[in-house]
C-alpha positions, -999 to 999 in steps of 0.1 A, spaced: 215 -298 211 186 -296 235 158 -271 235 153 -256 269 136 -227 286 165 -218 308 203 -224 309 229 -222 335 255 -207 312 254 -186 281 274 -193 249 312 -188 251 312 -153 237 293 -142 268 324 -155 288 346 -134 265 324 -104 272 328 -109 310 366 -107 306 364 -77 282 340 -58 305 361 -65 335 392 -50 319 402 -15 309 417 -5 276 405 -37 259 378 -38 232 358 -67 218 346 -67 182 319 -94 179 306 -106 146 269 -110 154 234 -105 141 212 -77 153 195 -98 180 226 -108 198 231 -74 214 209 -87 242 241 -95 262 246 -59 271 216 -62 295 234 -88 316 259 -61 327 238 -30 328 207 -46 344 220 -74 366 254 -60 376 243 -24 372 273 -12 353 274 25 348 285 21 312 279 -3 283 303 -32 279 333 -24 256 319 -44 227 312 -34 191 287 -56 173 286 -59 135 248 -63 138 243 -76 103 207 -82 93 189 -108 72 192 -87 40 230 -86 45 233 -124 41 231 -120 4 260 -96 3 295 -94 18 292 -99 56 330 -101 59 332 -65 47 308 -55 74 331 -70 100 362 -52 86 344 -19 87 331 -24 122 366 -34 135 383 -4 118 356 20 132 360 5 167 397 12 167 393 47 155 366 55 180 379 38 212 417 36 206 421 6 229 454 -9 239 444 -42 225 415 -58 208 399 -92 208 377 -104 179 353 -133 174 319 -145 163 287 -152 182 270 -186 179 249 -173 150 276 -156 131 299 -187 135 278 -204 109 288 -178 83 325 -188 86 337 -153 78 370 -158 98 372 -127 120 408 -136 129 420 -134 93 399 -103 85 413 -84 115 448 -93 106 443 -80 71 434 -46 86 470 -41 99 459 -23 131 488 -9 152 477 -28 184 477 -64 194 446 -81 180 438 -115 197 415 -138 177 391 -160 197 381 -194 185 351 -201 207 331 -231 194 296 -221 205 280 -254 199 304 -274 220 315 -251 248 298 -226 271 303 -194 291 328 -203 317 350 -221 292 347 -190 270 359 -168 298 388 -191 306 399 -194 270 397 -156 265 418 -149 296 443 -176 286 447 -162 251 452 -126 264 478 -138 290 496 -159 264 498 -130 239 504 -101 263 527 -118 288 552 -136 266 581 -156 279 610 -134 290 641 -137 313 629 -140 349 632 -107 366 642 -102 402 609 -109 420 602 -100 456 593 -133 472 564 -118 490 545 -107 459 517 -122 439 491 -117 412 454 -123 418 438 -141 389 402 -149 381 378 -121 391 356 -110 362 324 -90 356 292 -108 362 309 -132 386 292 -141 419 305 -116 445 338 -112 427 341 -75 436 336 -82 473 358 -113 474 386 -94 458 385 -68 486 386 -95 513 415 -114 497 435 -82 492 430 -74 529 443 -109 539 473 -106 516 480 -71 530 478 -83 565 504 -110 557 527 -84 541 523 -98 506 523 -72 478 498 -76 450 514 -70 416 484 -73 392 448 -82 396 433 -97 364 410 -96 346 390 -73 369 404 -38 366 435 -47 346 447 -32 313 465 -51 285 497 -34 297 491 -48 332 491 -83 318 525 -77 304 537 -73 341 524 -106 353 558 -122 352 571 -97 379 553 -115 408 567 -145 426 535 -166 425 498 -164 415 466 -167 435 438 -183 416 405 -173 431 382 -189 405 397 -219 386 368 -219 361 383 -187 347 420 -186 356 434 -222 360 445 -225 324 463 -191 324 479 -199 358 492 -233 345 507 -215 315 524 -189 337 538 -216 359 553 -234 328 565 -203 311 574 -179 339 581 -204 367 554 -190 389 537 -215 412 500 -209 421 476 -213 450 442 -226 441 428 -231 476 394 -212 478 394 -190 509 357 -198 515 346 -206 551 368 -205 582 387 -238 573 391 -227 537 404 -193 546 428 -207 571 442 -232 545 445 -203 520 465 -181 545 488 -210 553 494 -218 516 502 -182 504 523 -176 535 544 -207 527 550 -195 491 558 -160 503 580 -171 532 561 -151 558 546 -161 592 508 -167 590 503 -168 628 496 -131 634 467 -132 609 454 -165 621 454 -153 657 434 -122 647 397 -115 651 388 -142 626 351 -151 619 321 -153 641 309 -184 622 326 -209 645 310 -195 677 276 -189 661 276 -225 648 279 -237 684 252 -214 697 218 -226 709 198 -215 679 223 -230 654 227 -262 673 189 -266 670 195 -268 632 223 -293 634 218 -322 610 195 -304 586 195 -319 551 210 -296 525 212 -299 487 240 -279 470 243 -270 433 263 -244 414 296 -238 397 323 -261 410 342 -236 431 312 -224 451 294 -257 452 324 -276 467 331 -248 492 294 -245 502 292 -282 508 323 -282 530 311 -252 551 276 -267 555 289 -301 566 321 -293 586 315 -259 600 278 -256 605 268 -292 610 243 -298 582 240 -331 564 248 -328 526 223 -350 508 229 -337 473 259 -320 455 262 -311 419 275 -287 393 268 -276 357 305 -271 351 314 -303 333 350 -294 330 353 -297 368 332 -329 372 361 -348 387 366 -324 416 329 -323 424 326 -361 423 356 -364 446 339 -340 471 306 -358 468 322 -391 477 335 -376 510 298 -370 519 288 -405 509 267 -394 479 269 -394 441 275 -361 424 250 -346 399 268 -333 368 242 -317 345 231 -285 329 195 -296 327 175 -277 353 147 -303 351 172 -330 362 182 -308 391 146 -303 401 140 -340 401 171 -347 422 160 -321 447 125 -335 450 139 -370 455 165 -360 481 138 -341 502 163 -316 516 153 -290 542 175 -263 526 187 -257 490 219 -238 483 222 -231 446 218 -206 417 189 -184 406 173 -214 391 174 -234 423 157 -205 440 127 -210 416 128 -248 420 128 -245 458 100 -221 458 79 -245 438 87 -273 462 82 -252 493 118 -255 505 140 -227 519 168 -216 496 198 -193 494 218 -184 463 255 -191 465 266 -192 429 261 -177 395 239 -175 375 222 -149 397 198 -121 393 200 -84 404 191 -91 441 222 -112 444 244 -82 434 240 -62 466 251 -26 469 266 -35 503 298 -54 509 288 -91 509 318 -114 502 319 -151 503 357 -153 507 378 -145 538 367 -144 574 341 -118 567 328 -140 539 324 -168 565 301 -145 585 281 -138 554 278 -175 546 266 -183 581 238 -157 577 231 -170 542 228 -206 552 210 -203 586 185 -174 581 162 -192 556 159 -220 582 152 -195 610 125 -180 589 111 -215 587 110 -216 625 92 -183 626 66 -198 602 63 -228 625 55 -205 655 29 -187 635 13 -221 626 15 -233 662 -5 -203 674 -29 -203 644 -58 -215 666 -50 -194 697 -81 -174 707 -62 -141 703 -41 -151 673 -55 -172 645 -66 -169 609 -102 -159 616 -93 -129 638 -83 -96 624 -52 -78 638 -57 -63 673 -51 -28 660 -81 -33 638 -103 -43 666 -98 -81 664 -132 -86 648 -138 -122 635 -134 -128 598 -160 -148 579 -146 -181 568 -165 -207 550 -153 -243 553 -162 -266 525 -166 -302 533 -141 -325 516 -157 -353 496 -135 -384 497 -129 -403 464 -113 -437 458 -75 -434 458 -53 -449 431 -17 -443 422 -27 -419 395 -52 -397 415 -42 -370 439 -47 -378 476 -75 -359 495 -68 -343 528 -95 -336 554 -97 -300 568 -86 -312 602 -56 -331 588 -45 -300 568 -48 -279 599 -27 -304 619 -1 -305 591 4 -268 595 17 -275 630 47 -293 614 77 -270 611 78 -252 578 112 -266 567 101 -303 570 64 -299 561 70 -309 525 86 -341 536 58 -348 561 32 -343 534 50 -365 509 54 -394 533 18 -392 545 5 -392 509 28 -422 501 15 -440 532 -21 -434 522 -16 -445 486 1 -477 496 -29 -485 517 -55 -472 492 -69 -449 519 -96 -426 504 -91 -397 528 -61 -385 549 -73 -378 584 -55 -367 615 -51 -403 624 -36 -411 591 -11 -383 595 1 -397 629 0 -433 616 23 -423 588 46 -405 612 49 -436 634 55 -458 603 83 -437 589 99 -432 623 106 -469 628 
């Protein structure tokens, strides 16, 4: 176990909560101490749910440890059924309560409740949140969609599997994918977990095939449905123009319909925008991508193949999908970073010297510290990444959103560069107040820089003139220019970086 200030995933019971909160008619009884109720805030604050998650906590306290905590669980489970009357119930223990070994599965079975009760064995000290969501959904499907004689299934029908609460743009992605399937004439039988009831899971076998939007959540369930109900599944992520086209062709082939009318429709503006003048100016920009496997792989493909960026870093915190991420990284000629240590990610970003970072909420903070533009493309995210507007990543409209997401941070860098270029203009510079305030000069005291001997352990000193010249370098490569110049100065033991040093370093590294 590693002590850390930040983590990419919560414990597995948070994944179970994501599934339970996404569904209707399902209740989760969680054996947990008083402090573990913090998880409610993830849904009410970040995703802005209008109601609390359907979770009952036993909330035992320290004084209860000397008594019968198992009885506390039994009372909580019975009270939850009487109050909420769910169609089904899942039971389990948080990472803290797991140490008590009270066996929620056996205790709930002893209650003899008149509904299906699905016990969850979620090893909190070996697994994490996405695995917990996947295991929970798998257990629900296996219990509530048992093997049965194959019904007559319309060939052009499918289930959509994978969207959950607290997933990155899952609500908006689902709307786009439903639209694509509708345009193809493919009927959607059940969407799960998001919006489904336990009774809906019993109807999963009535569709001809399954669409897996997020393998981190739904792959195991889809594999079981394929084996038990004979339903093939499509796992192609419809992210980006190329990904969406491949998805349409794959589902059309399974449904036996013609994809041409949809492929010849309006499509996405990304392809044209990526060839436009302002985007071509950004061709070849170095980008570092990190996130869950589905979004990281898709973002790298869109960045490299559809916009023309150069992927210099690719990684994931989803260890269960390390093989897929390593295979994608090899196509870009780089080695994948598989880690859940944010400090290792920060070190990799600093070493790669990208001009854009595409990542999670954590990479946003890292990029800010390093002075690099960043966009969030994956969970974990914060409230600003759950917009009230429609902002998918999937489908052709999602490709439009991705173009804006990837390119706008760099365009803001160009704007900063223009501000820096005109910083010394007689009508527009730092020492002149805004024109609507009279343009009066501001007082600015410049302190002379005293040069000191430079060693590998001491910070390099910049002259005022060199700092001013550095500000003329575009915002999105300024960090790299500073790093290279300081390295150049240290290698030559220069006591002070001047304008001449800056240009000498530029010439040296341009060879």
